[in-house]
C-alpha positions in Angstrom: 78.4 110.3 174.8 75.6 110.3 177.3 75.0 106.6 177.7 75.2 105.2 181.2 77.2 102.0 181.3 76.3 98.9 183.4 77.9 98.1 186.6 79.5 94.7 186.1 81.1 94.0 189.4 80.1 94.5 193.1 81.8 97.3 195.0 83.3 95.7 198.0 82.4 96.3 201.6 85.3 98.3 203.0 83.9 98.5 206.6 86.2 95.7 208.0 89.2 98.0 207.1 88.0 101.0 209.0 90.1 100.5 212.1 93.4 99.9 210.4 96.6 100.4 212.5 97.8 103.9 211.4 95.7 106.1 213.6 93.8 107.1 210.5 90.6 105.3 209.6 90.7 103.1 206.5 94.6 103.1 206.4 96.7 100.1 207.3 100.5 99.9 207.2 102.4 96.7 207.2 106.1 97.0 208.3 108.5 94.2 207.3 111.1 95.3 209.8 113.6 95.3 206.9 115.2 98.3 205.2 113.3 99.4 202.0 110.9 101.9 200.6 107.4 102.8 201.9 105.1 101.9 199.1 101.5 103.0 199.2 98.4 102.0 197.2 95.3 104.2 197.5 91.7 103.4 196.3 88.5 105.4 195.9 90.0 108.9 195.6 86.7 109.2 193.8 83.7 107.4 195.4 82.3 106.1 192.2 85.6 104.5 191.0 85.2 101.2 192.6 87.9 99.2 190.8 90.6 100.4 193.2 88.4 99.2 196.1 88.3 95.7 194.4 92.1 95.7 194.1 92.9 96.7 197.7 90.3 94.4 199.1 91.9 91.5 197.1 95.2 92.4 198.5 93.9 92.5 202.1 92.0 89.2 201.7 95.0 87.5 200.3 97.3 88.7 203.1 99.8 90.6 201.1 102.9 91.5 203.2 106.1 93.4 202.2 109.2 91.5 202.1 111.2 94.8 202.9 110.2 98.2 203.7 106.6 99.2 204.4 103.3 98.8 202.5 100.3 101.0 203.1 96.9 100.1 201.8 94.3 103.0 202.0 90.8 104.0 201.1 90.7 107.8 200.5 87.3 109.4 200.0 85.3 106.8 202.0 82.4 109.2 202.5 81.8 109.5 198.8 82.3 105.7 198.4 79.7 105.0 201.1 77.2 106.8 198.9 77.9 104.5 195.8 74.7 103.1 194.5 74.9 100.8 191.4 71.5 102.0 190.4 72.8 105.5 190.1 76.6 105.0 189.8 77.4 108.5 188.5 76.4 110.3 191.6 79.0 109.5 194.2 82.3 111.0 192.7 82.6 113.3 195.7 80.6 114.7 198.5 81.4 118.5 198.6 84.3 118.8 196.1 86.8 116.8 194.2 89.2 115.2 196.6 91.7 115.0 193.8 91.9 118.8 193.3 92.8 119.9 196.8 96.4 119.0 197.1 97.8 122.4 197.5 99.6 123.5 200.8 97.4 126.7 201.0 94.3 124.6 201.0 95.6 121.8 203.3 96.8 124.5 205.8 93.5 126.4 205.6 90.0 125.8 207.1 88.0 122.7 206.7 85.9 124.0 203.9 84.6 120.5 202.9 84.5 116.9 203.8 87.2 116.2 201.1 89.6 118.8 202.6 89.1 117.4 206.1 89.9 113.9 204.8 92.9 115.1 202.9 94.3 116.7 206.1 93.8 113.3 207.8 95.6 111.5 205.0 98.3 114.1 204.6 100.9 112.6 207.1 100.5 109.1 205.6 100.8 110.5 202.0 104.0 112.5 203.1 105.6 109.4 204.5 105.3 107.4 201.3 108.3 107.0 199.0 106.2 105.4 196.2 102.5 105.9 195.7 99.9 104.4 193.3 96.6 106.3 193.1 94.0 104.1 191.5 91.3 105.6 189.2 89.0 104.8 186.3 87.3 106.7 183.4 83.9 107.5 182.0 84.7 105.8 178.7 86.0 102.5 177.5 89.5 104.0 176.9 92.6 101.8 177.0 94.0 102.0 180.6 96.6 104.7 181.2 99.3 105.6 183.7 99.3 109.4 184.3 102.2 111.3 185.7 103.2 115.0 185.8 106.2 114.3 183.6 109.3 114.5 185.8 112.1 112.2 184.9 111.7 110.2 188.2 108.1 109.6 187.3 108.9 108.4 183.8 111.6 106.2 185.2 109.4 104.5 187.7 106.6 104.2 185.3 108.9 102.3 182.9 109.8 100.1 185.8 106.1 99.4 186.6 105.7 98.5 183.0 102.0 98.3 183.1 99.5 99.3 181.7 100.9 99.8 178.2 100.2 103.6 177.8 101.9 106.3 179.9 100.7 109.9 179.6 103.0 112.6 180.9 101.9 116.2 181.5 99.7 118.5 183.5 96.1 117.2 183.8 93.9 120.0 185.0 93.5 123.7 185.1 91.7 123.8 188.3 93.2 122.4 191.5 96.2 120.1 192.1 96.1 116.3 191.9 97.6 114.2 194.6 100.4 113.1 192.2 101.3 116.8 191.9 101.4 117.4 195.6 104.7 119.1 196.6 106.8 116.1 197.8 106.0 114.2 194.7 106.3 117.1 192.3 109.8 118.1 193.5 112.6 116.9 191.3 114.9 117.2 194.2 113.3 114.2 196.0 112.9 110.6 195.0 109.3 110.5 196.2 107.2 109.4 193.3 103.5 109.1 192.7 101.7 107.6 189.7 98.0 107.6 188.8 96.4 104.7 186.9 93.3 105.1 185.0 92.0 101.5 184.7 89.3 101.8 182.0 85.5 102.3 182.2 84.4 102.8 185.8 82.4 99.7 186.3 83.6 97.2 183.7 85.0 93.9 185.0 88.2 94.6 183.1 88.8 97.8 185.1 88.9 95.7 188.3 91.4 93.3 186.8 93.6 96.2 185.6 93.5 97.8 189.0 94.8 94.6 190.6 97.3 93.9 188.0 98.6 97.5 188.2 98.9 97.2 191.9 100.9 94.1 191.6 103.2 95.4 188.9 103.7 98.6 191.1 104.7 96.5 194.1 106.9 94.4 192.1 108.7 97.4 190.7 109.1 98.7 194.2 110.6 95.3 195.1 108.4 95.0 198.2 106.5 91.7 197.5 107.6 88.2 196.9 107.7 87.0 193.3 105.5 84.1 194.3 102.7 86.5 195.4 102.9 88.4 192.2 102.8 85.2 190.1 99.9 83.9 191.9 97.6 86.9 191.6 98.6 88.7 188.4 96.7 88.3 185.2 99.0 89.9 182.7 102.5 88.9 183.7 104.3 90.0 180.5 102.7 93.3 179.3 103.2 94.6 175.6 105.9 97.3 175.1 105.0 100.6 176.7 104.0 103.7 174.7 105.1 107.1 176.3 102.8 110.1 175.3 103.4 113.7 176.1 100.4 116.1 176.6 100.8 119.0 174.3 97.5 121.0 174.9 94.1 120.8 176.4 90.7 122.3 176.0 88.0 123.5 178.4 84.3 123.7 177.4 83.6 127.4 176.7 79.9 127.0 176.4 77.1 124.7 177.5 76.7 123.6 174.0 79.9 121.4 173.6 79.3 118.5 171.2 81.7 115.8 170.0 81.6 115.1 166.3 81.4 111.3 167.2 81.8 109.2 170.2 85.4 109.0 171.4 86.8 106.8 173.9 90.4 108.1 174.1 93.6 107.3 172.3 92.2 108.0 168.8 94.9 109.4 166.7 94.6 112.0 163.9 97.3 112.4 161.2 96.6 116.0 160.3 96.5 119.2 162.4 93.2 121.0 162.1 91.0 118.0 162.1 87.6 118.8 163.8 86.8 116.6 166.8 84.1 118.7 168.4 82.1 121.9 168.3 81.8 124.4 171.2 79.0 126.8 170.8 79.1 126.3 167.1 82.9 126.8 166.9 85.2 124.1 165.7 87.5 122.3 168.1 90.5 121.0 166.1 93.6 118.9 166.7 96.5 121.4 167.3 99.2 119.3 165.5 99.9 116.4 163.2 99.8 112.9 164.7 97.6 114.1 167.5 96.2 111.7 170.1 93.1 112.3 172.2 93.4 111.7 175.9 90.4 111.1 178.1 87.7 113.0 176.3 85.0 113.8 178.8 81.9 111.9 178.1 79.5 114.7 179.5 81.2 118.1 178.9 80.7 120.8 181.5 81.2 124.5 180.8 84.5 125.8 182.2 85.9 122.3 182.9 88.6 120.4 181.0 87.0 118.1 178.4 90.0 116.9 176.4 93.8 116.7 176.4 95.9 116.4 173.2 99.1 114.4 173.1 101.8 113.1 170.9 104.0 109.9 171.1 107.5 110.3 172.3 110.5 108.0 172.8 
């Protein structure tokens, strides 16, 4: 799975949004003046995932405003995004380290070891003020879009309310580092602060941009912070198909530099029998751990020591 996919839409210029009004560059908050939740949409957590920038730019240009509560629109790792080059689109995921693996109190309270940690510290007060957060991402393969959450009941409940995209995957995602959706306020079952991550499809496919915008609109509708007329005017998929809820059961890191899939997988392939070989790692079989096993986000270019696959099963 080494093919480089074409870039099908232009990454928008986000320079006009630098000033904002929050005291943090590239972060703008609209306050309705009415009681209600603080809903936040974040784009470009990874600099090469441009669909979120498309969605947030669309919301800005069409003057979205909350009918109650607050709405924050934010661009996260702007330094990596500024390096995005459609001629080499893989190369701008981050500058120094993955922005979406630094959300641990010890790291955020520590020294500025990277551009990403410094930016996370700038964003931290905004993040901590949000009641509901949508973090927009995309994938290396043409997988069906996914909502990801850690798996707390409040996350499952809100994912059901958002009701888009069709597949929700619950469970821990990575061995190394903590994702923003797992940052302490969101990962605390004692609070109602809730964060969801959407994987919109292949990074540079036009369909990913559409999914990013549709997910943003369904998120804002579920939070009840936008007018129904705005939703109706800008959404593409108004009535999604019934949701599927999946539970992560296991994961696999590449143990060697010689990790090979037995065939190309995009994700959500399902295998009836446990023990089905899906890859070989240094000559050893990598097999499905249980019956009715579903592959989640197989890594297109495996890297030794890093997570290359998650296994899941469907739950009610």
